[in-house]
ZAMAR-379836 format. One record per residue (C-alpha): x, y, z; residue number from 1; residue in three letters. Coordinates in nm, 3 decimals, padded with zeros to 5 digits. Layout:
<vexkes>
+---------+---------+---------+-----+------+
:       u :       v :       w : pos : code :
+---------+---------+---------+-----+------+
:       X :       Y :       Z : NUM :  ALA :
...
+---------+---------+---------+-----+------+
</vexkes>
This chain:
<vexkes>
+---------+---------+---------+-----+------+
:       u :       v :       w : pos : code :
+---------+---------+---------+-----+------+
: -01.812 : -01.093 : -03.783 :   1 :  MET :
: -01.647 : -01.393 : -03.615 :   2 :  LEU :
: -01.327 : -01.194 : -03.580 :   3 :  LEU :
: -01.513 : -00.904 : -03.418 :   4 :  LEU :
: -01.690 : -01.133 : -03.173 :   5 :  VAL :
: -01.362 : -01.305 : -03.085 :   6 :  ALA :
: -01.190 : -00.970 : -03.035 :   7 :  SER :
: -01.472 : -00.850 : -02.810 :   8 :  GLY :
: -01.457 : -01.167 : -02.601 :   9 :  ALA :
: -01.082 : -01.132 : -02.564 :  10 :  PHE :
: -01.118 : -00.769 : -02.451 :  11 :  ALA :
: -01.374 : -00.864 : -02.185 :  12 :  VAL :
: -01.157 : -01.153 : -02.066 :  13 :  GLN :
: -00.853 : -00.927 : -02.054 :  14 :  SER :
: -01.033 : -00.665 : -01.844 :  15 :  LEU :
: -01.167 : -00.934 : -01.608 :  16 :  GLU :
: -00.816 : -01.071 : -01.566 :  17 :  ALA :
: -00.681 : -00.723 : -01.495 :  18 :  ARG :
: -00.955 : -00.664 : -01.236 :  19 :  LEU :
: -00.869 : -00.998 : -01.074 :  20 :  ASP :
: -00.506 : -00.887 : -01.062 :  21 :  GLU :
: -00.610 : -00.559 : -00.897 :  22 :  ALA :
: -00.791 : -00.752 : -00.623 :  23 :  GLN :
: -00.485 : -00.973 : -00.574 :  24 :  GLN :
: -00.241 : -00.684 : -00.550 :  25 :  LEU :
: -00.449 : -00.487 : -00.301 :  26 :  LEU :
: -00.396 : -00.760 : -00.041 :  27 :  THR :
: -00.039 : -00.848 : -00.134 :  28 :  SER :
:  00.136 : -00.522 : -00.231 :  29 :  ASP :
: -00.074 : -00.207 : -00.168 :  30 :  PRO :
:  00.169 :  00.023 : -00.350 :  31 :  LYS :
:  00.173 : -00.196 : -00.662 :  32 :  ALA :
: -00.204 : -00.231 : -00.631 :  33 :  GLY :
: -00.249 :  00.147 : -00.637 :  34 :  ALA :
: -00.035 :  00.173 : -00.950 :  35 :  GLN :
: -00.227 : -00.111 : -01.116 :  36 :  HIS :
: -00.555 :  00.067 : -01.036 :  37 :  ILE :
: -00.421 :  00.388 : -01.191 :  38 :  ALA :
: -00.318 :  00.201 : -01.507 :  39 :  ASP :
: -00.650 :  00.018 : -01.524 :  40 :  LEU :
: -00.843 :  00.345 : -01.495 :  41 :  GLU :
: -00.714 :  00.439 : -01.841 :  42 :  LEU :
: -00.935 :  00.159 : -01.980 :  43 :  SER :
: -01.248 :  00.245 : -01.782 :  44 :  LYS :
: -01.438 :  00.354 : -02.095 :  45 :  GLU :
: -01.428 : -00.011 : -02.205 :  46 :  GLN :
: -01.583 : -00.144 : -01.881 :  47 :  PHE :
: -01.928 : -00.296 : -01.882 :  48 :  ASN :
: -02.155 : -00.220 : -01.585 :  49 :  GLU :
: -02.029 : -00.511 : -01.376 :  50 :  SER :
: -01.665 : -00.429 : -01.442 :  51 :  GLN :
: -01.723 : -00.062 : -01.366 :  52 :  SER :
: -01.870 : -00.154 : -01.027 :  53 :  SER :
: -01.581 : -00.387 : -00.947 :  54 :  ARG :
: -01.332 : -00.118 : -01.042 :  55 :  PHE :
: -01.503 :  00.138 : -00.817 :  56 :  ALA :
: -01.492 : -00.107 : -00.524 :  57 :  LEU :
: -01.125 : -00.187 : -00.580 :  58 :  TYR :
: -01.028 :  00.178 : -00.624 :  59 :  LYS :
: -01.211 :  00.257 : -00.297 :  60 :  SER :
: -01.015 : -00.022 : -00.129 :  61 :  HIS :
: -00.689 :  00.123 : -00.259 :  62 :  SER :
: -00.781 :  00.473 : -00.139 :  63 :  LEU :
: -00.873 :  00.332 :  00.201 :  64 :  LEU :
: -00.532 :  00.163 :  00.230 :  65 :  MET :
: -00.369 :  00.497 :  00.140 :  66 :  ALA :
: -00.573 :  00.678 :  00.406 :  67 :  GLY :
: -00.770 :  00.887 :  00.152 :  68 :  ASP :
: -01.105 :  00.831 :  00.323 :  69 :  TYR :
: -01.281 :  01.125 :  00.160 :  70 :  GLN :
: -01.228 :  01.016 : -00.200 :  71 :  GLN :
: -01.303 :  00.653 : -00.114 :  72 :  ALA :
: -01.630 :  00.757 :  00.051 :  73 :  THR :
: -01.727 :  00.969 : -00.251 :  74 :  THR :
: -01.677 :  00.672 : -00.484 :  75 :  LEU :
: -01.879 :  00.438 : -00.263 :  76 :  LEU :
: -02.162 :  00.691 : -00.216 :  77 :  ASN :
: -02.184 :  00.721 : -00.594 :  78 :  ASN :
: -02.210 :  00.342 : -00.623 :  79 :  LEU :
: -02.486 :  00.330 : -00.361 :  80 :  LEU :
: -02.682 :  00.603 : -00.538 :  81 :  GLU :
: -02.652 :  00.471 : -00.894 :  82 :  THR :
: -02.629 :  00.091 : -00.865 :  83 :  ASN :
: -02.929 : -00.130 : -00.789 :  84 :  ARG :
: -02.741 : -00.459 : -00.773 :  85 :  ASN :
: -02.768 : -00.596 : -00.413 :  86 :  PRO :
: -02.426 : -00.762 : -00.442 :  87 :  ASP :
: -02.260 : -00.431 : -00.528 :  88 :  VAL :
: -02.454 : -00.229 : -00.271 :  89 :  LYS :
: -02.377 : -00.475 :  00.011 :  90 :  ALA :
: -02.005 : -00.457 : -00.066 :  91 :  GLN :
: -02.020 : -00.077 : -00.082 :  92 :  ALA :
: -02.200 : -00.057 :  00.255 :  93 :  TYR :
: -01.946 : -00.290 :  00.415 :  94 :  SER :
: -01.655 : -00.090 :  00.277 :  95 :  MET :
: -01.816 :  00.233 :  00.398 :  96 :  GLN :
: -01.830 :  00.071 :  00.740 :  97 :  ALA :
: -01.456 : -00.002 :  00.732 :  98 :  VAL :
: -01.382 :  00.359 :  00.634 :  99 :  ILE :
: -01.601 :  00.498 :  00.914 : 100 :  TYR :
: -01.438 :  00.263 :  01.166 : 101 :  ALA :
: -01.092 :  00.369 :  01.044 : 102 :  SER :
: -01.200 :  00.729 :  01.097 : 103 :  ASN :
: -01.344 :  00.655 :  01.446 : 104 :  SER :
: -01.701 :  00.729 :  01.332 : 105 :  GLU :
: -01.837 :  00.418 :  01.498 : 106 :  PHE :
: -02.211 :  00.480 :  01.484 : 107 :  MET :
: -02.189 :  00.522 :  01.105 : 108 :  ASN :
: -01.965 :  00.216 :  01.087 : 109 :  ALA :
: -02.218 :  00.000 :  01.273 : 110 :  PHE :
: -02.512 :  00.133 :  01.069 : 111 :  VAL :
: -02.338 :  00.054 :  00.740 : 112 :  ASN :
: -02.212 : -00.292 :  00.836 : 113 :  ILE :
: -02.557 : -00.387 :  00.963 : 114 :  GLU :
: -02.714 : -00.264 :  00.638 : 115 :  LYS :
: -02.474 : -00.492 :  00.452 : 116 :  ALA :
: -02.541 : -00.782 :  00.689 : 117 :  ARG :
: -02.920 : -00.751 :  00.646 : 118 :  LEU :
: -02.872 : -00.797 :  00.270 : 119 :  MET :
: -02.682 : -01.127 :  00.303 : 120 :  LEU :
: -02.984 : -01.346 :  00.228 : 121 :  ASN :
: -03.043 : -01.160 : -00.101 : 122 :  ASP :
: -02.688 : -01.192 : -00.230 : 123 :  LEU :
: -02.605 : -01.427 : -00.517 : 124 :  THR :
: -02.238 : -01.342 : -00.575 : 125 :  ASP :
: -02.014 : -01.540 : -00.342 : 126 :  SER :
: -01.753 : -01.265 : -00.371 : 127 :  ARG :
: -02.004 : -01.017 : -00.222 : 128 :  ALA :
: -02.103 : -01.256 :  00.059 : 129 :  ILE :
: -01.741 : -01.309 :  00.155 : 130 :  LYS :
: -01.663 : -00.935 :  00.140 : 131 :  THR :
: -01.949 : -00.852 :  00.378 : 132 :  VAL :
: -01.858 : -01.129 :  00.625 : 133 :  LEU :
: -01.487 : -01.042 :  00.614 : 134 :  ALA :
: -01.546 : -00.670 :  00.668 : 135 :  ASN :
: -01.793 : -00.740 :  00.949 : 136 :  ALA :
: -01.538 : -00.962 :  01.122 : 137 :  ALA :
: -01.268 : -00.696 :  01.075 : 138 :  THR :
: -01.479 : -00.414 :  01.216 : 139 :  ILE :
: -01.603 : -00.600 :  01.522 : 140 :  TYR :
: -01.250 : -00.727 :  01.589 : 141 :  THR :
: -01.108 : -00.375 :  01.567 : 142 :  GLU :
: -01.367 : -00.228 :  01.803 : 143 :  VAL :
: -01.327 : -00.505 :  02.061 : 144 :  GLY :
: -01.665 : -00.677 :  02.014 : 145 :  PHE :
: -01.507 : -01.019 :  02.015 : 146 :  VAL :
: -01.830 : -01.220 :  02.040 : 147 :  ASP :
: -01.972 : -01.068 :  01.720 : 148 :  LYS :
: -01.634 : -01.081 :  01.547 : 149 :  ALA :
: -01.609 : -01.451 :  01.634 : 150 :  TYR :
: -01.950 : -01.518 :  01.479 : 151 :  GLU :
: -01.869 : -01.338 :  01.151 : 152 :  TYR :
: -01.518 : -01.481 :  01.133 : 153 :  SER :
: -01.649 : -01.838 :  01.163 : 154 :  ASN :
: -01.912 : -01.771 :  00.897 : 155 :  SER :
: -01.648 : -01.624 :  00.669 : 156 :  TYR :
: -01.413 : -01.920 :  00.714 : 157 :  LEU :
: -01.698 : -02.163 :  00.636 : 158 :  LYS :
: -01.793 : -01.966 :  00.324 : 159 :  GLU :
: -01.434 : -01.951 :  00.201 : 160 :  VAL :
: -01.377 : -02.321 :  00.271 : 161 :  SER :
: -01.649 : -02.414 :  00.018 : 162 :  LYS :
: -01.425 : -02.319 : -00.273 : 163 :  ALA :
: -01.096 : -02.371 : -00.088 : 164 :  GLY :
: -00.910 : -02.095 : -00.271 : 165 :  LEU :
: -00.573 : -02.037 : -00.104 : 166 :  GLU :
: -00.597 : -01.660 : -00.150 : 167 :  LYS :
: -00.923 : -01.646 :  00.046 : 168 :  GLU :
: -00.817 : -01.903 :  00.306 : 169 :  LEU :
: -00.512 : -01.684 :  00.371 : 170 :  CYS :
: -00.722 : -01.397 :  00.502 : 171 :  TYR :
: -00.991 : -01.612 :  00.665 : 172 :  ALA :
: -00.739 : -01.803 :  00.877 : 173 :  TYR :
: -00.556 : -01.480 :  00.962 : 174 :  PHE :
: -00.878 : -01.319 :  01.082 : 175 :  ASN :
: -00.966 : -01.622 :  01.296 : 176 :  SER :
: -00.617 : -01.620 :  01.446 : 177 :  GLY :
: -00.648 : -01.252 :  01.537 : 178 :  SER :
: -00.971 : -01.318 :  01.726 : 179 :  ILE :
: -00.823 : -01.614 :  01.914 : 180 :  GLU :
: -00.537 : -01.386 :  02.027 : 181 :  VAL :
: -00.794 : -01.145 :  02.171 : 182 :  GLN :
: -00.952 : -01.440 :  02.352 : 183 :  LEU :
: -00.601 : -01.544 :  02.469 : 184 :  GLN :
: -00.644 : -01.886 :  02.306 : 185 :  ASN :
: -00.284 : -01.888 :  02.188 : 186 :  TYR :
: -00.266 : -02.253 :  02.084 : 187 :  ASP :
: -00.569 : -02.211 :  01.857 : 188 :  LYS :
: -00.431 : -01.881 :  01.730 : 189 :  ALA :
: -00.099 : -02.049 :  01.648 : 190 :  ARG :
: -00.282 : -02.311 :  01.439 : 191 :  GLY :
: -00.482 : -02.050 :  01.249 : 192 :  TYR :
: -00.178 : -01.831 :  01.183 : 193 :  PHE :
:  00.017 : -02.134 :  01.060 : 194 :  PHE :
: -00.261 : -02.215 :  00.811 : 195 :  GLU :
: -00.278 : -01.847 :  00.717 : 196 :  ALA :
:  00.095 : -01.819 :  00.648 : 197 :  SER :
:  00.091 : -02.140 :  00.442 : 198 :  LYS :
: -00.202 : -02.027 :  00.225 : 199 :  ASN :
: -00.081 : -01.666 :  00.201 : 200 :  CYS :
:  00.263 : -01.774 :  00.082 : 201 :  LYS :
:  00.135 : -02.017 : -00.180 : 202 :  SER :
: -00.115 : -01.761 : -00.317 : 203 :  SER :
:  00.129 : -01.469 : -00.327 : 204 :  GLY :
: -00.049 : -01.263 : -00.058 : 205 :  GLN :
:  00.274 : -01.108 :  00.066 : 206 :  ASP :
:  00.118 : -00.857 :  00.303 : 207 :  LEU :
: -00.088 : -01.110 :  00.497 : 208 :  PHE :
:  00.193 : -01.366 :  00.480 : 209 :  TYR :
:  00.414 : -01.116 :  00.663 : 210 :  LEU :
:  00.140 : -01.033 :  00.914 : 211 :  LEU :
:  00.073 : -01.401 :  00.986 : 212 :  ALA :
:  00.446 : -01.475 :  01.017 : 213 :  SER :
:  00.482 : -01.178 :  01.250 : 214 :  GLN :
:  00.199 : -01.304 :  01.471 : 215 :  GLU :
:  00.346 : -01.657 :  01.479 : 216 :  LEU :
:  00.685 : -01.524 :  01.585 : 217 :  ALA :
:  00.518 : -01.307 :  01.849 : 218 :  SER :
:  00.320 : -01.599 :  01.994 : 219 :  ILE :
:  00.639 : -01.803 :  02.011 : 220 :  ASN :
:  00.801 : -01.534 :  02.227 : 221 :  LEU :
:  00.645 : -01.702 :  02.529 : 222 :  SER :
:  00.852 : -02.012 :  02.454 : 223 :  GLU :
:  01.226 : -02.058 :  02.505 : 224 :  LYS :
:  01.328 : -01.967 :  02.152 : 225 :  ASN :
:  01.362 : -01.593 :  02.189 : 226 :  GLY :
:  01.668 : -01.542 :  01.969 : 227 :  LYS :
:  01.520 : -01.745 :  01.683 : 228 :  GLU :
:  01.191 : -01.552 :  01.705 : 229 :  SER :
:  01.380 : -01.224 :  01.714 : 230 :  LEU :
:  01.566 : -01.309 :  01.394 : 231 :  LYS :
:  01.236 : -01.390 :  01.222 : 232 :  LYS :
:  01.082 : -01.062 :  01.338 : 233 :  LEU :
:  01.379 : -00.860 :  01.210 : 234 :  GLU :
:  01.365 : -01.029 :  00.869 : 235 :  LEU :
:  00.991 : -00.962 :  00.849 : 236 :  ILE :
:  01.053 : -00.601 :  00.946 : 237 :  GLN :
:  01.289 : -00.550 :  00.652 : 238 :  ASP :
:  01.017 : -00.672 :  00.417 : 239 :  ARG :
:  00.754 : -00.447 :  00.576 : 240 :  PHE :
:  00.976 : -00.146 :  00.510 : 241 :  GLN :
:  00.996 : -00.246 :  00.144 : 242 :  ALA :
:  00.615 : -00.259 :  00.128 : 243 :  LEU :
:  00.595 :  00.092 :  00.277 : 244 :  ASP :
:  00.293 :  00.021 :  00.503 : 245 :  TRP :
:  00.324 :  00.224 :  00.823 : 246 :  ASP :
:  00.079 :  00.035 :  01.048 : 247 :  ILE :
:  00.243 : -00.300 :  00.976 : 248 :  GLY :
:  00.590 : -00.153 :  01.016 : 249 :  GLU :
:  00.506 :  00.002 :  01.356 : 250 :  VAL :
:  00.348 : -00.323 :  01.472 : 251 :  SER :
:  00.675 : -00.498 :  01.387 : 252 :  GLY :
:  00.883 : -00.239 :  01.575 : 253 :  LEU :
:  00.670 : -00.296 :  01.885 : 254 :  ILE :
:  00.702 : -00.673 :  01.863 : 255 :  LYS :
:  01.080 : -00.648 :  01.826 : 256 :  ILE :
:  01.103 : -00.403 :  02.117 : 257 :  ALA :
:  00.895 : -00.637 :  02.332 : 258 :  ASP :
:  01.123 : -00.926 :  02.241 : 259 :  MET :
:  01.433 : -00.730 :  02.345 : 260 :  TYR :
:  01.258 : -00.639 :  02.670 : 261 :  LEU :
:  01.194 : -01.008 :  02.742 : 262 :  LYS :
:  01.560 : -01.081 :  02.665 : 263 :  LEU :
:  01.654 : -00.804 :  02.915 : 264 :  LYS :
:  01.824 : -00.600 :  02.643 : 265 :  LYS :
:  01.668 : -00.276 :  02.758 : 266 :  ASN :
:  01.868 : -00.033 :  02.545 : 267 :  GLU :
:  01.765 : -00.218 :  02.227 : 268 :  GLU :
:  01.406 : -00.227 :  02.351 : 269 :  ALA :
:  01.413 :  00.151 :  02.397 : 270 :  VAL :
:  01.557 :  00.206 :  02.048 : 271 :  LYS :
:  01.276 :  00.015 :  01.872 : 272 :  TYR :
:  00.997 :  00.133 :  02.101 : 273 :  ALA :
:  01.101 :  00.498 :  02.058 : 274 :  GLU :
:  01.079 :  00.456 :  01.681 : 275 :  ARG :
:  00.733 :  00.304 :  01.717 : 276 :  ALA :
:  00.618 :  00.579 :  01.952 : 277 :  PHE :
:  00.747 :  00.854 :  01.719 : 278 :  ALA :
:  00.580 :  00.710 :  01.407 : 279 :  ALA :
:  00.323 :  00.936 :  01.243 : 280 :  GLU :
:  00.040 :  00.682 :  01.275 : 281 :  THR :
:  00.097 :  00.601 :  01.644 : 282 :  THR :
: -00.062 :  00.909 :  01.797 : 283 :  ASP :
: -00.400 :  00.822 :  01.643 : 284 :  ASP :
: -00.372 :  00.443 :  01.671 : 285 :  TYR :
: -00.409 :  00.390 :  02.044 : 286 :  LEU :
: -00.316 :  00.018 :  02.064 : 287 :  PRO :
:  00.029 :  00.104 :  01.925 : 288 :  HIS :
:  00.059 :  00.403 :  02.156 : 289 :  LYS :
: -00.033 :  00.188 :  02.456 : 290 :  LYS :
:  00.216 : -00.088 :  02.375 : 291 :  GLU :
:  00.507 :  00.143 :  02.287 : 292 :  SER :
:  00.467 :  00.346 :  02.610 : 293 :  THR :
:  00.436 :  00.027 :  02.817 : 294 :  ARG :
:  00.765 : -00.103 :  02.679 : 295 :  ILE :
:  00.939 :  00.235 :  02.720 : 296 :  LEU :
:  00.822 :  00.275 :  03.079 : 297 :  ALA :
:  00.946 : -00.073 :  03.171 : 298 :  THR :
:  01.276 : -00.050 :  02.982 : 299 :  ALA :
:  01.367 :  00.293 :  03.125 : 300 :  TYR :
:  01.278 :  00.169 :  03.474 : 301 :  SER :
:  01.512 : -00.129 :  03.423 : 302 :  ASN :
:  01.784 :  00.112 :  03.308 : 303 :  LEU :
:  01.739 :  00.323 :  03.622 : 304 :  GLY :
:  01.609 :  00.632 :  03.438 : 305 :  ASP :
:  01.314 :  00.699 :  03.667 : 306 :  ASN :
:  01.218 :  01.034 :  03.514 : 307 :  ASN :
:  01.173 :  00.877 :  03.169 : 308 :  LYS :
:  01.003 :  00.574 :  03.320 : 309 :  ALA :
:  00.747 :  00.791 :  03.502 : 310 :  ILE :
:  00.689 :  01.005 :  03.192 : 311 :  GLU :
:  00.608 :  00.705 :  02.973 : 312 :  TYR :
:  00.414 :  00.526 :  03.246 : 313 :  TYR :
:  00.185 :  00.830 :  03.273 : 314 :  GLN :
:  00.137 :  00.827 :  02.896 : 315 :  LEU :
:  00.058 :  00.456 :  02.917 : 316 :  TYR :
: -00.206 :  00.516 :  03.188 : 317 :  ILE :
: -00.358 :  00.805 :  02.989 : 318 :  ASP :
: -00.373 :  00.592 :  02.674 : 319 :  THR :
: -00.535 :  00.301 :  02.860 : 320 :  GLU :
: -00.801 :  00.542 :  02.988 : 321 :  ARG :
: -00.861 :  00.667 :  02.634 : 322 :  GLN :
: -00.902 :  00.309 :  02.513 : 323 :  ILE :
: -01.152 :  00.227 :  02.788 : 324 :  GLN :
: -01.345 :  00.545 :  02.708 : 325 :  LEU :
: -01.343 :  00.449 :  02.340 : 326 :  GLN :
: -01.487 :  00.107 :  02.423 : 327 :  LEU :
: -01.771 :  00.268 :  02.618 : 328 :  LYS :
: -01.837 :  00.511 :  02.334 : 329 :  GLN :
: -01.834 :  00.228 :  02.081 : 330 :  ARG :
: -02.086 :  00.027 :  02.281 : 331 :  LYS :
: -02.312 :  00.330 :  02.300 : 332 :  MET :
: -02.266 :  00.393 :  01.927 : 333 :  ALA :
: -02.358 :  00.030 :  01.858 : 334 :  TYR :
: -02.682 :  00.047 :  02.058 : 335 :  TYR :
: -02.777 :  00.379 :  01.895 : 336 :  LEU :
: -02.701 :  00.233 :  01.551 : 337 :  ALA :
: -02.923 : -00.069 :  01.617 : 338 :  MET :
: -03.207 :  00.157 :  01.730 : 339 :  GLU :
: -03.175 :  00.373 :  01.418 : 340 :  SER :
: -03.192 :  00.066 :  01.192 : 341 :  ILE :
: -03.496 : -00.076 :  01.370 : 342 :  GLU :
+---------+---------+---------+-----+------+
</vexkes>
């Protein structure tokens, strides 16, 4: 009997450890995380109810990172229909919100994140509280609602600071830095990104370590250390390619192109910006489209190729109009979402 009890305890502990590893990998190496999730799924018959819910949330996260929104949504809908635990439901709602935002369905995104937010006072699992706050900050940052993003980001950083886990501080500081960039508070952003990179590196969060390092190098472009910053960006870019994450890779290409533009190396700027513009994700991700066409228009103008400069400048203007229209649509979607919840 003692042996059976001990074996059972070990099995539970082993599954918990493997679930913890899944969570770690999803924010450090998405490809390895997806493989770990696939391996872990072979043991799903052994999961208890809590472990089954965690696995569903992590698998949804992995599918979201891979762009498989439909399957991720199906998993989360199933959780919302079958699970009564507020901690699980709040996380599922907040992840649904991220998926809807990623798919430009902003009214649904706002409805779901507000449903999750309204449950905060009933949550007992700190992991659930932090997930809701982090996803809320992410969504409102992405859609340009900086005031709300600032509020959720501060709350998330305070919540994470209670335990002081480096893995969580990594993302919390990164999120705060991203918001300060939007507010053009570059000194504050630099401080947050420095703390993010330090905590990300020590906790093995490779993806966010690279993102934070990329942002630090980009902020430093305004200083007189262009060549040093460029070297850092190119090294980071090599590591992004190894991770095989398109959005991060394109972001790096744009930052490198912008650096070459500032150094008046227009041909190099064109080379990197063209790659960014041609990337599969760029056509749908307007911030990348806007930045790549801005750089191309300027670089071609500097090179005396007026036809190319005009072509890309027109694309830049069209993209800026699309972004402004999106912001108006998002504001309308937000007000409609709030009315539907009331």
